[in-house]
The first five atom37 places (N, CA, C, CB, O) and aatype in JSON, in Angstrom:
{
  "aatype": [12, 2, 15, 1, 10, 16, 16, 10, 15, 17, 9, 10, 1, 9, 19, 0, 0, 9, 9, 10, 10, 5, 16, 10, 13, 13, 11, 13, 15, 7, 0, 14, 6, 15, 9, 18, 9, 13, 6, 16, 19, 7, 12, 6, 14, 17, 7, 1, 18, 0, 15, 7, 19, 0, 6, 10, 9, 0, 0, 9, 10, 10, 10, 19, 14, 1, 16, 9, 17, 10, 7, 0, 12, 9, 7, 0, 7, 19, 12, 0, 7, 0, 9, 10, 15, 8, 10, 16, 9, 10, 7, 9, 19, 19, 12, 3, 3, 7, 7, 16, 10, 13, 7, 12, 0, 10, 13, 19, 13, 9, 16, 15, 19, 17, 15, 9, 18, 17, 18, 1, 11, 3, 9, 14, 19, 9, 7, 6, 1, 10, 2, 2, 2],
  "atom_mask": [
    [1, 1, 1, 1, 1],
    [1, 1, 1, 1, 1],
    [1, 1, 1, 1, 1],
    [1, 1, 1, 1, 1],
    [1, 1, 1, 1, 1],
    [1, 1, 1, 1, 1],
    [1, 1, 1, 1, 1],
    [1, 1, 1, 1, 1],
    [1, 1, 1, 1, 1],
    [1, 1, 1, 1, 1],
    [1, 1, 1, 1, 1],
    [1, 1, 1, 1, 1],
    [1, 1, 1, 1, 1],
    [1, 1, 1, 1, 1],
    [1, 1, 1, 1, 1],
    [1, 1, 1, 1, 1],
    [1, 1, 1, 1, 1],
    [1, 1, 1, 1, 1],
    [1, 1, 1, 1, 1],
    [1, 1, 1, 1, 1],
    [1, 1, 1, 1, 1],
    [1, 1, 1, 1, 1],
    [1, 1, 1, 1, 1],
    [1, 1, 1, 1, 1],
    [1, 1, 1, 1, 1],
    [1, 1, 1, 1, 1],
    [1, 1, 1, 1, 1],
    [1, 1, 1, 1, 1],
    [1, 1, 1, 1, 1],
    [1, 1, 1, 0, 1],
    [1, 1, 1, 1, 1],
    [1, 1, 1, 1, 1],
    [1, 1, 1, 1, 1],
    [1, 1, 1, 1, 1],
    [1, 1, 1, 1, 1],
    [1, 1, 1, 1, 1],
    [1, 1, 1, 1, 1],
    [1, 1, 1, 1, 1],
    [1, 1, 1, 1, 1],
    [1, 1, 1, 1, 1],
    [1, 1, 1, 1, 1],
    [1, 1, 1, 0, 1],
    [1, 1, 1, 1, 1],
    [1, 1, 1, 1, 1],
    [1, 1, 1, 1, 1],
    [1, 1, 1, 1, 1],
    [1, 1, 1, 0, 1],
    [1, 1, 1, 1, 1],
    [1, 1, 1, 1, 1],
    [1, 1, 1, 1, 1],
    [1, 1, 1, 1, 1],
    [1, 1, 1, 0, 1],
    [1, 1, 1, 1, 1],
    [1, 1, 1, 1, 1],
    [1, 1, 1, 1, 1],
    [1, 1, 1, 1, 1],
    [1, 1, 1, 1, 1],
    [1, 1, 1, 1, 1],
    [1, 1, 1, 1, 1],
    [1, 1, 1, 1, 1],
    [1, 1, 1, 1, 1],
    [1, 1, 1, 1, 1],
    [1, 1, 1, 1, 1],
    [1, 1, 1, 1, 1],
    [1, 1, 1, 1, 1],
    [1, 1, 1, 1, 1],
    [1, 1, 1, 1, 1],
    [1, 1, 1, 1, 1],
    [1, 1, 1, 1, 1],
    [1, 1, 1, 1, 1],
    [1, 1, 1, 0, 1],
    [1, 1, 1, 1, 1],
    [1, 1, 1, 1, 1],
    [1, 1, 1, 1, 1],
    [1, 1, 1, 0, 1],
    [1, 1, 1, 1, 1],
    [1, 1, 1, 0, 1],
    [1, 1, 1, 1, 1],
    [1, 1, 1, 1, 1],
    [1, 1, 1, 1, 1],
    [1, 1, 1, 0, 1],
    [1, 1, 1, 1, 1],
    [1, 1, 1, 1, 1],
    [1, 1, 1, 1, 1],
    [1, 1, 1, 1, 1],
    [1, 1, 1, 1, 1],
    [1, 1, 1, 1, 1],
    [1, 1, 1, 1, 1],
    [1, 1, 1, 1, 1],
    [1, 1, 1, 1, 1],
    [1, 1, 1, 0, 1],
    [1, 1, 1, 1, 1],
    [1, 1, 1, 1, 1],
    [1, 1, 1, 1, 1],
    [1, 1, 1, 1, 1],
    [1, 1, 1, 1, 1],
    [1, 1, 1, 1, 1],
    [1, 1, 1, 0, 1],
    [1, 1, 1, 0, 1],
    [1, 1, 1, 1, 1],
    [1, 1, 1, 1, 1],
    [1, 1, 1, 1, 1],
    [1, 1, 1, 0, 1],
    [1, 1, 1, 1, 1],
    [1, 1, 1, 1, 1],
    [1, 1, 1, 1, 1],
    [1, 1, 1, 1, 1],
    [1, 1, 1, 1, 1],
    [1, 1, 1, 1, 1],
    [1, 1, 1, 1, 1],
    [1, 1, 1, 1, 1],
    [1, 1, 1, 1, 1],
    [1, 1, 1, 1, 1],
    [1, 1, 1, 1, 1],
    [1, 1, 1, 1, 1],
    [1, 1, 1, 1, 1],
    [1, 1, 1, 1, 1],
    [1, 1, 1, 1, 1],
    [1, 1, 1, 1, 1],
    [1, 1, 1, 1, 1],
    [1, 1, 1, 1, 1],
    [1, 1, 1, 1, 1],
    [1, 1, 1, 1, 1],
    [1, 1, 1, 1, 1],
    [1, 1, 1, 1, 1],
    [1, 1, 1, 1, 1],
    [1, 1, 1, 0, 1],
    [1, 1, 1, 1, 1],
    [1, 1, 1, 1, 1],
    [1, 1, 1, 1, 1],
    [1, 1, 1, 1, 1],
    [1, 1, 1, 1, 1],
    [1, 1, 1, 1, 1]
  ],
  "atom_positions": [
    [[-6.02, -18.98, 12.38], [-4.79, -19.02, 11.61], [-3.72, -19.68, 12.47], [-4.36, -17.58, 11.16], [-3.58, -19.36, 13.65]],
    [[-2.96, -20.61, 11.88], [-1.92, -21.29, 12.65], [-0.73, -20.36, 12.9], [-1.46, -22.57, 11.92], [-0.66, -19.27, 12.33]],
    [[0.19, -20.79, 13.73], [1.29, -19.91, 14.14], [2.21, -19.54, 12.99], [2.1, -20.58, 15.23], [2.75, -18.43, 12.97]],
    [[2.4, -20.43, 12.03], [3.25, -20.09, 10.87], [2.6, -18.99, 10.03], [3.5, -21.34, 9.99], [3.27, -18.04, 9.6]],
    [[1.3, -19.12, 9.79], [0.6, -18.08, 9.03], [0.55, -16.77, 9.79], [-0.81, -18.54, 8.68], [0.64, -15.69, 9.2]],
    [[0.39, -16.84, 11.1], [0.39, -15.63, 11.91], [1.74, -14.92, 11.81], [0.07, -15.96, 13.38], [1.8, -13.7, 11.65]],
    [[2.82, -15.69, 11.91], [4.18, -15.12, 11.79], [4.38, -14.54, 10.4], [5.26, -16.19, 12.08], [4.88, -13.42, 10.26]],
    [[3.99, -15.28, 9.37], [4.1, -14.78, 7.99], [3.3, -13.5, 7.81], [3.63, -15.85, 6.99], [3.77, -12.55, 7.19]],
    [[2.1, -13.48, 8.35], [1.25, -12.3, 8.25], [1.93, -11.09, 8.87], [-0.1, -12.55, 8.93], [1.96, -10.01, 8.27]],
    [[2.48, -11.26, 10.06], [3.17, -10.15, 10.71], [4.36, -9.67, 9.89], [3.63, -10.56, 12.12], [4.56, -8.47, 9.72]],
    [[5.15, -10.6, 9.38], [6.34, -10.23, 8.59], [5.92, -9.44, 7.35], [7.14, -11.49, 8.18], [6.47, -8.38, 7.07]],
    [[4.95, -9.96, 6.61], [4.51, -9.29, 5.39], [3.92, -7.91, 5.68], [3.47, -10.14, 4.66], [4.2, -6.95, 4.97]],
    [[3.12, -7.82, 6.74], [2.5, -6.53, 7.07], [3.52, -5.53, 7.59], [1.41, -6.74, 8.11], [3.4, -4.33, 7.31]],
    [[4.51, -5.99, 8.34], [5.56, -5.08, 8.81], [6.37, -4.55, 7.63], [6.49, -5.79, 9.82], [6.65, -3.35, 7.56]],
    [[6.75, -5.44, 6.71], [7.51, -4.99, 5.53], [6.68, -4.02, 4.7], [7.95, -6.2, 4.67], [7.19, -3.0, 4.24]],
    [[5.41, -4.32, 4.49], [4.54, -3.41, 3.74], [4.42, -2.06, 4.44], [3.14, -4.03, 3.56], [4.47, -1.02, 3.79]],
    [[4.28, -2.07, 5.76], [4.18, -0.82, 6.51], [5.48, -0.01, 6.41], [3.85, -1.1, 7.98], [5.45, 1.21, 6.28]],
    [[6.62, -0.7, 6.47], [7.9, -0.01, 6.33], [8.01, 0.63, 4.95], [9.08, -1.0, 6.55], [8.45, 1.77, 4.83]],
    [[7.61, -0.09, 3.91], [7.64, 0.48, 2.56], [6.74, 1.71, 2.49], [7.21, -0.57, 1.51], [7.14, 2.74, 1.96]],
    [[5.52, 1.59, 3.02], [4.58, 2.72, 2.99], [5.15, 3.92, 3.75], [3.23, 2.3, 3.6], [5.05, 5.06, 3.27]],
    [[5.75, 3.69, 4.9], [6.3, 4.79, 5.7], [7.55, 5.38, 5.05], [6.63, 4.31, 7.11], [7.78, 6.59, 5.13]],
    [[8.35, 4.55, 4.42], [9.57, 5.03, 3.77], [9.22, 5.93, 2.58], [10.44, 3.84, 3.3], [9.82, 6.99, 2.41]],
    [[8.25, 5.52, 1.77], [7.87, 6.36, 0.63], [7.14, 7.61, 1.09], [6.99, 5.57, -0.35], [7.17, 8.65, 0.42]],
    [[6.48, 7.52, 2.23], [5.82, 8.67, 2.82], [6.82, 9.78, 3.12], [5.07, 8.26, 4.1], [6.54, 10.96, 2.87]],
    [[7.97, 9.42, 3.65], [9.01, 10.4, 3.94], [9.37, 11.19, 2.67], [10.27, 9.71, 4.51], [9.49, 12.41, 2.72]],
    [[9.53, 10.5, 1.55], [9.91, 11.17, 0.3], [8.79, 12.08, -0.2], [10.26, 10.13, -0.77], [9.05, 13.14, -0.77]],
    [[7.55, 11.66, 0.01], [6.43, 12.49, -0.42], [6.35, 13.79, 0.39], [5.11, 11.72, -0.3], [6.2, 14.87, -0.18]],
    [[6.46, 13.68, 1.7], [6.32, 14.86, 2.55], [7.56, 15.74, 2.56], [6.01, 14.44, 3.95], [7.47, 16.94, 2.86]],
    [[8.72, 15.19, 2.24], [9.93, 16.0, 2.22], [10.13, 16.7, 0.88], [11.15, 15.13, 2.53], [11.03, 17.52, 0.74]],
    [[9.29, 16.37, -0.1], [9.4, 17.01, -1.41], [10.59, 16.52, -2.2], [0.0, 0.0, 0.0], [11.23, 17.3, -2.92]],
    [[10.9, 15.23, -2.09], [12.01, 14.65, -2.84], [11.76, 14.82, -4.34], [12.19, 13.15, -2.48], [10.62, 14.73, -4.8]],
    [[12.83, 15.08, -5.1], [12.67, 15.31, -6.55], [11.91, 14.18, -7.26], [14.03, 15.47, -7.18], [11.13, 14.45, -8.17]],
    [[12.14, 12.93, -6.85], [11.45, 11.8, -7.49], [9.94, 11.9, -7.29], [11.96, 10.47, -6.93], [9.16, 11.68, -8.22]],
    [[9.53, 12.24, -6.07], [8.1, 12.35, -5.78], [7.47, 13.49, -6.54], [7.88, 12.55, -4.29], [6.38, 13.35, -7.11]],
    [[8.15, 14.62, -6.57], [7.63, 15.77, -7.31], [7.52, 15.42, -8.79], [8.53, 17.02, -7.11], [6.51, 15.74, -9.42]],
    [[8.53, 14.79, -9.35], [8.51, 14.38, -10.75], [7.31, 13.47, -11.03], [9.82, 13.68, -11.13], [6.58, 13.68, -12.0]],
    [[7.11, 12.47, -10.18], [6.02, 11.51, -10.39], [4.68, 12.22, -10.39], [6.03, 10.41, -9.29], [3.86, 12.02, -11.29]],
    [[4.44, 13.05, -9.39], [3.13, 13.68, -9.28], [2.93, 14.81, -10.28], [2.93, 14.2, -7.89], [1.79, 15.1, -10.65]],
    [[4.01, 15.46, -10.73], [3.89, 16.42, -11.83], [3.52, 15.68, -13.11], [5.2, 17.22, -12.02], [2.69, 16.15, -13.89]],
    [[4.14, 14.53, -13.34], [3.92, 13.75, -14.55], [2.47, 13.27, -14.65], [4.87, 12.56, -14.61], [1.89, 13.25, -15.73]],
    [[1.89, 12.87, -13.52], [0.5, 12.39, -13.55], [-0.5, 13.53, -13.33], [0.29, 11.31, -12.48], [-1.7, 13.28, -13.28]],
    [[-0.01, 14.76, -13.18], [-0.88, 15.93, -13.06], [-1.54, 16.09, -11.7], [0.0, 0.0, 0.0], [-2.66, 16.59, -11.6]],
    [[-0.85, 15.64, -10.65], [-1.44, 15.71, -9.31], [-0.52, 16.35, -8.28], [-1.83, 14.32, -8.86], [-0.65, 16.08, -7.09]],
    [[0.4, 17.18, -8.73], [1.35, 17.81, -7.8], [0.78, 19.16, -7.37], [2.75, 18.0, -8.47], [0.31, 19.9, -8.23]],
    [[0.78, 19.51, -6.11], [1.27, 18.8, -4.94], [0.18, 18.04, -4.17], [1.94, 19.78, -4.02], [0.48, 17.18, -3.35]],
    [[-1.07, 18.38, -4.43], [-2.16, 17.82, -3.6], [-2.22, 16.3, -3.65], [-3.5, 18.38, -4.05], [-2.5, 15.67, -2.63]],
    [[-1.96, 15.69, -4.8], [-1.98, 14.23, -4.92], [-0.86, 13.59, -4.12], [0.0, 0.0, 0.0], [-1.02, 12.51, -3.54]],
    [[0.28, 14.26, -4.09], [1.43, 13.75, -3.32], [1.09, 13.74, -1.83], [2.69, 14.6, -3.58], [1.36, 12.76, -1.14]],
    [[0.51, 14.82, -1.35], [0.16, 14.89, 0.07], [-0.98, 13.93, 0.42], [-0.24, 16.32, 0.45], [-0.95, 13.27, 1.45]],
    [[-1.99, 13.87, -0.44], [-3.14, 12.98, -0.17], [-2.71, 11.52, -0.16], [-4.25, 13.19, -1.23], [-3.12, 10.76, 0.72]],
    [[-1.89, 11.12, -1.12], [-1.44, 9.73, -1.12], [-0.53, 9.45, 0.07], [-0.7, 9.4, -2.43], [-0.54, 8.35, 0.61]],
    [[0.24, 10.45, 0.49], [1.08, 10.29, 1.67], [0.26, 10.08, 2.93], [0.0, 0.0, 0.0], [0.6, 9.23, 3.76]],
    [[-0.8, 10.85, 3.08], [-1.67, 10.68, 4.25], [-2.34, 9.31, 4.2], [-2.75, 11.8, 4.29], [-2.41, 8.62, 5.22]],
    [[-2.83, 8.9, 3.03], [-3.46, 7.58, 2.9], [-2.47, 6.46, 3.22], [-4.02, 7.4, 1.47], [-2.83, 5.48, 3.87]],
    [[-1.23, 6.61, 2.78], [-0.2, 5.6, 3.07], [0.12, 5.55, 4.57], [1.07, 5.89, 2.27], [0.33, 4.47, 5.11]],
    [[0.16, 6.7, 5.22], [0.4, 6.73, 6.67], [-0.73, 6.0, 7.41], [0.51, 8.19, 7.16], [-0.47, 5.18, 8.29]],
    [[-1.96, 6.29, 7.05], [-3.11, 5.64, 7.68], [-3.07, 4.14, 7.43], [-4.43, 6.24, 7.17], [-3.29, 3.35, 8.35]],
    [[-2.8, 3.74, 6.19], [-2.75, 2.31, 5.85], [-1.66, 1.6, 6.65], [-2.5, 2.13, 4.34], [-1.89, 0.51, 7.18]],
    [[-0.48, 2.21, 6.75], [0.63, 1.59, 7.49], [0.26, 1.36, 8.95], [1.89, 2.47, 7.4], [0.54, 0.29, 9.5]],
    [[-0.36, 2.34, 9.57], [-0.75, 2.2, 10.97], [-1.81, 1.12, 11.13], [-1.28, 3.55, 11.52], [-1.7, 0.25, 12.0]],
    [[-2.83, 1.17, 10.28], [-3.93, 0.2, 10.4], [-3.48, -1.23, 10.11], [-5.05, 0.58, 9.45], [-4.03, -2.17, 10.68]],
    [[-2.5, -1.4, 9.24], [-1.98, -2.74, 8.95], [-1.33, -3.4, 10.17], [-0.97, -2.67, 7.81], [-1.23, -4.62, 10.25]],
    [[-0.88, -2.58, 11.1], [-0.17, -3.11, 12.27], [-1.06, -3.27, 13.5], [0.97, -2.2, 12.61], [-0.62, -3.79, 14.52]],
    [[-2.31, -2.83, 13.41], [-3.26, -2.98, 14.52], [-4.16, -4.16, 14.21], [-4.1, -1.66, 14.73], [-4.92, -4.12, 13.24]],
    [[-4.1, -5.23, 15.01], [-4.84, -6.45, 14.68], [-6.33, -6.26, 14.34], [-4.73, -7.39, 15.82], [-6.85, -6.94, 13.45]],
    [[-7.02, -5.37, 15.0], [-8.45, -5.19, 14.73], [-8.72, -4.44, 13.43], [-9.09, -4.45, 15.87], [-9.85, -4.48, 12.92]],
    [[-7.71, -3.77, 12.88], [-7.94, -2.95, 11.69], [-7.11, -3.38, 10.49], [-7.65, -1.51, 12.01], [-6.96, -2.62, 9.53]],
    [[-6.57, -4.59, 10.54], [-5.74, -5.08, 9.42], [-6.52, -4.98, 8.11], [-5.29, -6.54, 9.66], [-6.0, -4.51, 7.1]],
    [[-7.76, -5.44, 8.13], [-8.58, -5.45, 6.91], [-8.71, -4.06, 6.31], [-9.97, -6.02, 7.21], [-8.63, -3.9, 5.09]],
    [[-8.91, -3.04, 7.15], [-9.07, -1.68, 6.64], [-7.76, -1.12, 6.11], [-9.62, -0.77, 7.75], [-7.74, -0.51, 5.04]],
    [[-6.68, -1.34, 6.83], [-5.37, -0.9, 6.35], [-5.02, -1.57, 5.03], [0.0, 0.0, 0.0], [-4.45, -0.94, 4.14]],
    [[-5.38, -2.85, 4.91], [-5.11, -3.59, 3.68], [-5.94, -3.04, 2.51], [-5.4, -5.09, 3.87], [-5.45, -2.93, 1.39]],
    [[-7.19, -2.7, 2.79], [-8.03, -2.13, 1.72], [-7.5, -0.77, 1.25], [-9.49, -1.99, 2.2], [-7.44, -0.5, 0.05]],
    [[-7.11, 0.06, 2.21], [-6.54, 1.37, 1.84], [-5.22, 1.18, 1.1], [-6.32, 2.25, 3.11], [-4.99, 1.8, 0.06]],
    [[-4.37, 0.31, 1.62], [-3.09, 0.04, 0.97], [-3.26, -0.49, -0.44], [0.0, 0.0, 0.0], [-2.57, -0.06, -1.36]],
    [[-4.18, -1.44, -0.62], [-4.42, -2.0, -1.95], [-4.94, -0.92, -2.91], [-5.43, -3.16, -1.87], [-4.55, -0.88, -4.07]],
    [[-5.82, -0.06, -2.41], [-6.36, 1.0, -3.26], [-5.3, 2.0, -3.7], [0.0, 0.0, 0.0], [-5.23, 2.36, -4.88]],
    [[-4.48, 2.44, -2.76], [-3.42, 3.4, -3.09], [-2.41, 2.76, -4.04], [-2.71, 3.9, -1.8], [-1.97, 3.4, -5.0]],
    [[-2.04, 1.51, -3.78], [-1.07, 0.84, -4.64], [-1.64, 0.51, -6.01], [-0.57, -0.44, -3.97], [-0.91, 0.51, -6.99]],
    [[-2.94, 0.24, -6.09], [-3.56, 0.02, -7.4], [-3.42, 1.29, -8.24], [-5.07, -0.37, -7.26], [-3.14, 1.22, -9.44]],
    [[-3.61, 2.44, -7.61], [-3.42, 3.71, -8.33], [-1.98, 3.9, -8.76], [0.0, 0.0, 0.0], [-1.71, 4.35, -9.88]],
    [[-1.04, 3.55, -7.89], [0.38, 3.68, -8.22], [0.75, 2.75, -9.38], [1.25, 3.38, -6.99], [1.44, 3.15, -10.32]],
    [[0.3, 1.5, -9.3], [0.6, 0.53, -10.35], [0.0, 0.98, -11.68], [0.07, -0.88, -9.98], [0.65, 0.91, -12.72]],
    [[-1.24, 1.42, -11.64], [-1.89, 1.91, -12.86], [-1.13, 3.1, -13.45], [-3.36, 2.3, -12.57], [-0.96, 3.19, -14.67]],
    [[-0.67, 4.0, -12.59], [0.11, 5.16, -13.07], [1.41, 4.71, -13.72], [0.4, 6.12, -11.9], [1.82, 5.25, -14.74]],
    [[2.07, 3.72, -13.12], [3.31, 3.2, -13.71], [3.04, 2.56, -15.07], [3.96, 2.18, -12.77], [3.8, 2.77, -16.02]],
    [[1.96, 1.79, -15.16], [1.69, 1.07, -16.41], [1.17, 1.96, -17.52], [0.69, -0.03, -16.15], [1.33, 1.62, -18.69]],
    [[0.55, 3.08, -17.19], [-0.05, 3.91, -18.23], [0.67, 5.21, -18.52], [-1.44, 4.22, -17.85], [0.64, 5.69, -19.65]],
    [[1.32, 5.8, -17.52], [1.91, 7.13, -17.7], [3.41, 7.15, -17.43], [1.22, 8.13, -16.8], [4.19, 7.64, -18.25]],
    [[3.8, 6.62, -16.28], [5.18, 6.77, -15.81], [6.17, 5.79, -16.42], [5.21, 6.62, -14.33], [7.33, 6.14, -16.66]],
    [[5.71, 4.58, -16.66], [6.62, 3.51, -17.05], [7.09, 2.77, -15.81], [0.0, 0.0, 0.0], [6.95, 3.27, -14.69]],
    [[7.64, 1.59, -16.0], [8.1, 0.77, -14.89], [9.3, 1.42, -14.2], [8.47, -0.64, -15.39], [9.37, 1.44, -12.97]],
    [[10.22, 1.95, -14.97], [11.42, 2.6, -14.43], [11.17, 4.1, -14.4], [12.69, 2.27, -15.29], [10.82, 4.72, -15.41]],
    [[11.36, 4.69, -13.21], [11.16, 6.13, -13.03], [12.48, 6.74, -12.56], [10.01, 6.43, -12.02], [13.02, 6.34, -11.53]],
    [[12.97, 7.68, -13.32], [14.21, 8.38, -12.98], [15.35, 7.4, -12.65], [13.98, 9.33, -11.79], [16.04, 7.54, -11.64]],
    [[15.52, 6.42, -13.52], [16.62, 5.45, -13.41], [16.61, 4.65, -12.1], [17.94, 6.16, -13.53], [17.67, 4.31, -11.58]],
    [[15.41, 4.35, -11.56], [15.34, 3.58, -10.3], [15.37, 2.08, -10.53], [14.08, 3.95, -9.54], [15.32, 1.31, -9.57]],
    [[15.44, 1.65, -11.78], [15.5, 0.22, -12.08], [14.18, -0.5, -11.8], [0.0, 0.0, 0.0], [14.15, -1.73, -11.73]],
    [[13.11, 0.24, -11.64], [11.8, -0.37, -11.37], [11.54, -0.61, -9.89], [0.0, 0.0, 0.0], [10.59, -1.31, -9.53]],
    [[12.38, -0.04, -9.03], [12.24, -0.26, -7.59], [10.89, 0.22, -7.06], [13.35, 0.45, -6.84], [10.24, -0.51, -6.32]],
    [[10.47, 1.42, -7.42], [9.19, 1.93, -6.93], [8.03, 1.06, -7.41], [8.97, 3.38, -7.4], [7.1, 0.78, -6.65]],
    [[8.09, 0.63, -8.65], [7.05, -0.25, -9.19], [7.02, -1.58, -8.42], [7.27, -0.51, -10.69], [5.95, -2.07, -8.07]],
    [[8.19, -2.14, -8.17], [8.29, -3.4, -7.43], [7.76, -3.26, -6.01], [0.0, 0.0, 0.0], [7.07, -4.16, -5.52]],
    [[8.06, -2.15, -5.35], [7.55, -1.95, -3.99], [6.03, -1.79, -4.01], [8.21, -0.7, -3.35], [5.34, -2.31, -3.12]],
    [[5.51, -1.09, -5.01], [4.05, -0.95, -5.11], [3.39, -2.31, -5.33], [3.69, 0.02, -6.27], [2.35, -2.59, -4.74]],
    [[3.99, -3.15, -6.17], [3.46, -4.5, -6.38], [3.48, -5.32, -5.1], [4.27, -5.22, -7.47], [2.51, -6.02, -4.79]],
    [[4.59, -5.24, -4.35], [4.7, -6.0, -3.11], [3.61, -5.57, -2.12], [6.09, -5.81, -2.48], [2.94, -6.42, -1.53]],
    [[3.45, -4.27, -1.93], [2.45, -3.78, -0.98], [1.06, -4.15, -1.46], [2.56, -2.25, -0.8], [0.21, -4.52, -0.65]],
    [[0.8, -4.07, -2.77], [-0.51, -4.44, -3.31], [-0.81, -5.91, -3.05], [-0.58, -4.14, -4.82], [-1.88, -6.25, -2.55]],
    [[0.13, -6.78, -3.38], [-0.08, -8.22, -3.2], [-0.24, -8.56, -1.72], [1.11, -9.03, -3.79], [-1.11, -9.35, -1.35]],
    [[0.59, -7.96, -0.87], [0.48, -8.19, 0.57], [-0.88, -7.7, 1.09], [1.62, -7.48, 1.31], [-1.49, -8.36, 1.93]],
    [[-1.34, -6.58, 0.59], [-2.63, -6.03, 1.02], [-3.78, -6.93, 0.59], [-2.83, -4.62, 0.46], [-4.68, -7.2, 1.38]],
    [[-3.75, -7.4, -0.65], [-4.81, -8.3, -1.12], [-4.81, -9.59, -0.31], [-4.64, -8.6, -2.63], [-5.87, -10.1, 0.05]],
    [[-3.64, -10.12, -0.03], [-3.51, -11.32, 0.8], [-4.11, -11.07, 2.18], [-2.03, -11.75, 0.92], [-4.83, -11.92, 2.72]],
    [[-3.81, -9.91, 2.76], [-4.33, -9.58, 4.09], [-5.84, -9.41, 4.08], [-3.67, -8.31, 4.6], [-6.52, -9.81, 5.02]],
    [[-6.37, -8.81, 3.02], [-7.84, -8.68, 2.92], [-8.46, -10.07, 2.93], [-8.24, -7.91, 1.61], [-9.45, -10.31, 3.63]],
    [[-7.88, -10.98, 2.18], [-8.41, -12.34, 2.13], [-8.33, -13.02, 3.49], [-7.66, -13.16, 1.08], [-9.32, -13.57, 3.97]],
    [[-7.15, -13.0, 4.12], [-6.96, -13.72, 5.37], [-7.7, -13.11, 6.55], [-5.51, -13.78, 5.69], [-8.03, -13.82, 7.5]],
    [[-7.98, -11.83, 6.5], [-8.69, -11.17, 7.6], [-10.1, -10.75, 7.2], [-7.9, -9.97, 8.07], [-10.67, -9.86, 7.82]],
    [[-10.64, -11.37, 6.18], [-11.98, -11.03, 5.69], [-13.05, -11.21, 6.75], [-12.31, -11.86, 4.49], [-14.05, -10.48, 6.73]],
    [[-12.89, -12.14, 7.66], [-13.89, -12.37, 8.71], [-14.0, -11.18, 9.65], [-13.54, -13.63, 9.51], [-15.02, -11.02, 10.33]],
    [[-12.98, -10.33, 9.71], [-12.98, -9.17, 10.6], [-13.67, -7.95, 10.0], [-11.56, -8.81, 10.95], [-13.88, -6.96, 10.7]],
    [[-14.04, -8.01, 8.73], [-14.71, -6.88, 8.09], [-16.12, -6.76, 8.67], [-14.76, -7.06, 6.52], [-16.9, -7.72, 8.6]],
    [[-16.46, -5.61, 9.24], [-17.79, -5.46, 9.83], [-18.91, -5.71, 8.82], [-17.93, -4.06, 10.42], [-18.75, -5.43, 7.63]],
    [[-20.0, -6.21, 9.28], [-21.23, -6.49, 8.55], [-21.11, -7.67, 7.59], [-21.66, -5.26, 7.79], [-21.9, -8.61, 7.66]],
    [[-20.13, -7.64, 6.7], [-20.04, -8.71, 5.69], [-19.02, -9.79, 6.0], [-19.7, -8.1, 4.36], [-18.98, -10.81, 5.31]],
    [[-18.19, -9.58, 7.01], [-17.09, -10.49, 7.3], [-17.51, -11.92, 7.55], [0.0, 0.0, 0.0], [-16.89, -12.85, 7.03]],
    [[-18.55, -12.13, 8.34], [-19.0, -13.49, 8.64], [-19.51, -14.19, 7.38], [-20.1, -13.46, 9.71], [-19.31, -15.4, 7.21]],
    [[-20.16, -13.46, 6.51], [-20.65, -14.05, 5.25], [-19.5, -14.44, 4.33], [-21.59, -13.08, 4.52], [-19.57, -15.45, 3.63]],
    [[-18.45, -13.63, 4.34], [-17.29, -13.92, 3.49], [-16.51, -15.12, 4.01], [-16.37, -12.7, 3.4], [-15.81, -15.78, 3.25]],
    [[-16.62, -15.4, 5.29], [-15.87, -16.48, 5.91], [-16.53, -17.84, 5.74], [-15.68, -16.2, 7.38], [-15.9, -18.86, 6.0]],
    [[-17.76, -17.87, 5.32], [-18.48, -19.14, 5.17], [-18.3, -19.71, 3.76], [-19.99, -18.94, 5.46], [-19.24, -19.77, 2.97]],
    [[-17.09, -20.13, 3.47], [-16.81, -20.71, 2.14], [-16.77, -22.19, 2.22], [-15.49, -20.2, 1.56], [-16.55, -22.86, 1.21]]
  ]
}
């Protein structure tokens, strides 16, 4: 990867990690928005804590060069669930947030999918096969 893509990758992954860590704070502190979301989807409190732990792991792994692919896969999976919940149960706007949570979930999802693609060669066992395009 050239230096511009490397810089872009770091910027995108840092922003995604910050978003994941910021929402993690609200999940673990029991913020009313988080409780509302997980009550609405029928997963309060265990779903809130489980997604918070998954987001913490994803954020850390996204910032470690050898584990970017794994952090991206976890991040994409958690955000796919969040996006699906917004589109089917919660709606785009939750508690008058103007769609901010949905937008952040989309950003992290897109960044994660991009990272999976760019770091596919690092995936154990199948990475070399995926890189031979």
